[in-house]
N, C-alpha and C positions, 0 to 999 in steps of 0.2 A: 553549627556547621562543622563538618569534619576537617581537621587540619590537612593542608596540602604539603606533600613532601617532595624533595628533589632526590631522586634515586638513580644510581648508576648500575646497569646490568652489564657485567663483563663476562662474556661466554662466546665461544667460537661456533656454537651450534645455533643457526638462525631459528630453527623450530622451537628450541627451548627458550631462546630470548623472547620469541613471540608469546610463548606460553606464560612465562613469568611476568612479562609485560601486561598480559591480560589479567593475571591475578592481582597485580598492583592497581591497574586501572579500575577494576571492579571493587576491590577491597579498600582502596585509598583514593577516593574520587578527587580529581583535581590535581593529582600529583604530576610532577614533571619527570619524565623518564628519559635517560640518556643511555644509549647502547654502544658497546664496542666489542671487538672480537679478539683482542690480544693485550698482553700486559703493558707493552710500551705505550699504546694509545690510552690505556686505562690510567697510567701514571700521568700522561699529559693532561687528560681531562681533569684529573684530581688536582693538578697544579692550577688549572684555570678556573676551577669551581670549588673554592674553599667553603661554600655554603651547602655542600652535599650533606644530606641527612643519613645516607646509608649507601654502602657499596655491596652488591651481590657478586661474589667472585667465584668463578669456576676454577677448580684445582688443575685441570688438565689442558687449558687453552695455551696457545703459543706464547713462549716467554716465561711461563710460570716456573718450570723446573721444580715441580712439586711445591713444597711449602716455602721455597725461597722467594717466590713471587709475593706471597702474603707478607713476608718480612719486609720486602722492598716497599710495598704499599703502606704498611704500618709506619715505616720510617719516614716516608714522604708525607703522610697525613695521619699523624698519631691521634688526632681528635675525632676523625670520622669513623663511625662504627663499620666494621667489615664482617660480613657473614659469608661463610663458605657454602656454596651450593654445588653439590657433587653427587655423582653416581656411586661414589665410594661409600661402603658401609662397614669398614673395619674400625673397631673401637679404638685401636691405637692411633689411627689417622685422625679421628675425631678429637681425641685427647691432645695430640700434638698441635692440631690447628688452634685449639683454645690456648695451649701453652704459648704459642707464637703470636697471640694477640687477637685472634678472631673472637667476636662476641656472640657467635652462634654458628651452628652447623645444620644445614637443611639438606636432606637427601632428595635427589631428583625423583625418587619414587613416591614421595609424600603426596597424599591427596591434596587437592586444591584448598580445602578449608583449613587443613593443617598448616600449609604454607602461609596462608593469610594470617593465621594465629601466631605463627613463629615470627613473621615480619613485624606484627603488631607488638609482640613482647619486646623485640629488640629495639624498635622505635620508642618504646616506653622506658628504655634504659635498662632492661633486664637481659639476662643471658638465655639463649635457647639451645638446648641440647636434645638430640633425638633419644628419648627415654628408653625406647625399645633396644637400641644399640648399646647405650650406656649400662643398662641393667643386665644384659646378657653377654654381649660381645661375641667374637668368634671363638669357637672351641680351642683353636690352636693358640690363642693369646690369652685365654681366660686365666690360667694359673699365673702367668707373668703379670697380667694387668691387675690382678687382685693384690699382688705385692706392691706394684707401683702406685696404686691408687690410695695406699695407706688407709685401709679400713679402720673405722672407729672402734676403739676398744670398748668393752662392756662398761668399764669404769667411767669413761667419758660420757657414754650414753646415759648412764644412771645419774650423772651430775646435772642432766637437763631436767627442767620441770616438765610436767605433763603437757602444758600448752606449747612449750618449746619443741617437744617431740612431735606434736601434731603439726607445727609449722615446718619443721625439718622434713617430715614425711611428705608434705605437700610440695616443698621445694624440690625434693628428689624426684617428684613426678613431673617437674618442669613448669609448675605453676608460678605465675608472677605474684608480686606482693598484692596487687589488686584482687587477683583471683583468690588468693589465700584469705584475704580479709573478708571477701564475700562468703566463701565456703565455711569459715569459722565464725562468721558473724561478729567480727571485731573491726576496729578502725585500722586503716592502712598504716597510720603512724605507729600503732601498737605492733603491727607485723614487723615494721622496720626495726623497732626496738628489740623484738624477739630475735630477728635475724642477726643483729649486732651482738646480742648476748650469746647466740649459738656459735658464731664465728670465734668469739673470745674463748668460750669454754672448750671448743674443739681444737683450738690452737691453729686455726687455718686463717689465711689472709683474705680470702674472697669467697663469694657465693659458689663459684664453680668448684673450688676445692671441697667445699662442704657437700655439694651435690654428688661429686664423684666418690667421696669417702662414704657416703650414706647409700650408695647404689645397691648394696647387697644386704642392707639391714632389714631384719624382720621386725618391723615396728610393733606388730601386734603383741609380741613377746614383752616389750618394754612398757606398752600402754596398759597392760593388765594390772600393774601395781596400783 
């Protein structure tokens, strides 16, 4: 039987709340859904429900003031995963949201199946990033973001084993450990060991930093060896 979750949807657009509620109801049968339309009530609900499994947070609803609302929510409930759900598709906004503590970013233009997969990844303890935005970004921010994302040097990439490169390539596509294990036909515990080794060798602190650093890497070039 599928696990039931307790999920808060915080968005001031009733139609979108209805849409995302429908995604959760069909994709995560038996889940309890709480809805609200502003940050203050979201904070109140969070205080009263410390057993929430996930908060889906709109960036532009009343009280948010951009990413300040995310910071307030993370301070109030640091153990509850928060994913931003927004119409915003600027790479810098996505990166800032992750920097300020979001464990994922879902664009409102995402197809239903993609939203379900993103929510599942986050509930599984992984980070979800919109790979199309991370890999390309807006032209106006592309040069700046390349510098800020700290691209991996060829020397560091060459220090990775072939299997680690394959794991990193799939991480950069937004795949969870479970998906990587299935696609590479290895155990999930082996994937976790590879991920730990990759973070150590690249000198990054978490999975998100590794994914962002690898977003522009041409893996085919390194996998030829």
